[in-house]
C-alpha positions in Angstrom: -22.4 5.1 -23.5 -22.8 5.8 -27.2 -22.7 3.0 -29.7 -21.7 3.9 -33.3 -21.9 1.4 -36.1 -20.5 2.3 -39.6 -21.4 0.8 -42.9 -20.9 1.6 -46.6 -17.2 1.3 -47.1 -15.7 -0.5 -50.0 -13.6 -0.4 -53.1 -14.2 2.3 -55.7 -12.4 3.6 -58.7 -10.9 7.1 -59.0 -13.7 9.7 -59.5 -16.3 7.4 -58.0 -18.7 7.9 -55.1 -19.5 6.2 -51.8 -21.9 7.0 -49.0 -20.9 6.0 -45.4 -23.6 5.6 -42.8 -23.3 5.7 -39.0 -26.1 4.4 -36.8 -25.9 6.3 -33.5 -27.5 4.8 -30.3 -28.4 8.2 -28.9 -30.2 11.3 -30.1 -28.1 14.1 -31.4 -29.7 16.3 -28.7 -27.5 14.5 -26.1 -24.3 14.9 -28.1 -21.9 17.9 -28.3 -20.5 16.8 -31.7 -20.7 14.1 -34.3 -18.5 13.5 -37.3 -16.1 11.5 -39.3 -12.4 10.9 -39.0 -10.1 8.8 -41.1 -6.7 7.1 -40.7 -4.6 6.1 -43.6 -1.8 3.5 -43.2 1.2 5.0 -41.4 -0.6 8.3 -40.8 -2.3 9.8 -37.8 -6.1 9.9 -37.5 -7.4 13.1 -39.0 -10.7 15.0 -39.0 -12.8 14.6 -42.2 -16.0 16.5 -41.2 -17.8 17.4 -38.0 -21.0 19.0 -36.8 -21.6 20.5 -33.4 -24.7 20.7 -31.3 -25.1 24.3 -32.4 -25.2 23.3 -36.0 -21.7 24.5 -36.8 -19.8 22.4 -39.3 -16.1 22.0 -40.2 -14.3 19.8 -42.7 -10.8 19.2 -43.9 -9.7 21.4 -46.8 -8.8 18.3 -48.7 -12.5 17.2 -48.9 -14.3 20.5 -49.2 -16.5 20.5 -52.3 -16.4 16.7 -52.5 -17.6 15.3 -49.2 -20.9 16.2 -47.4 -21.8 15.3 -43.9 -25.5 15.0 -43.1 -27.8 13.4 -40.6 -31.3 11.9 -40.3 -32.3 13.1 -36.9 -35.4 11.0 -36.8 -33.4 7.8 -37.4 -30.3 8.8 -35.5 -28.1 8.1 -38.6 -25.3 10.2 -39.8 -24.0 10.1 -43.4 -20.9 11.0 -45.3 -21.4 11.4 -49.0 -18.1 11.1 -50.8 -17.8 12.2 -54.4 -14.9 12.4 -56.8 -12.9 10.0 -54.7 -9.1 10.1 -55.1 -6.4 7.6 -54.1 -5.4 9.8 -51.2 -8.9 9.3 -49.7 -8.0 5.6 -49.1 -8.3 5.1 -45.3 -10.3 3.5 -42.5 -13.1 5.9 -41.8 -14.4 6.2 -38.2 -17.6 7.6 -36.9 -17.2 9.9 -33.9 -19.4 11.3 -31.2 -18.8 13.4 -28.1 -21.3 13.6 -25.3 -22.5 16.8 -23.7 -21.8 18.3 -20.3 -19.2 17.8 -17.5 -17.2 14.6 -18.0 -17.9 14.6 -21.7 -16.6 11.5 -23.4 -15.5 10.6 -26.9 -16.8 7.6 -28.7 -15.7 5.8 -31.9 -17.1 3.3 -34.3 -15.3 0.2 -35.3 -14.2 1.8 -38.6 -15.0 1.0 -42.3 -12.4 0.6 -45.0 -12.5 2.9 -48.1 -10.2 2.0 -50.9 -9.8 4.1 -54.0 -8.1 2.4 -56.9 -6.4 4.3 -59.8 
């Protein structure tokens, strides 16, 4: 089992910045992928940014150039630095991890609310 605990959400004005953190209970070496998703009211959950075990990364076009995913491997913490926030970034942000190997499972954090006011 993988426990994921997010923090860092809040209310910010347009153009502002926030950094989300996700404490992961297992080393990234035991995970196939780690990343962030978000879900806005009335919409489906969507990928924000993800990194795979091979180091490959992917992010939504809407956040490219504004959001950066990083991780502190020594502390097992993953971050999402969000700059130039816009009202359409308002959503609940979820930390995500997928385990390695046969029977791989997906795990989610409890979510943290990000609200961007105009």
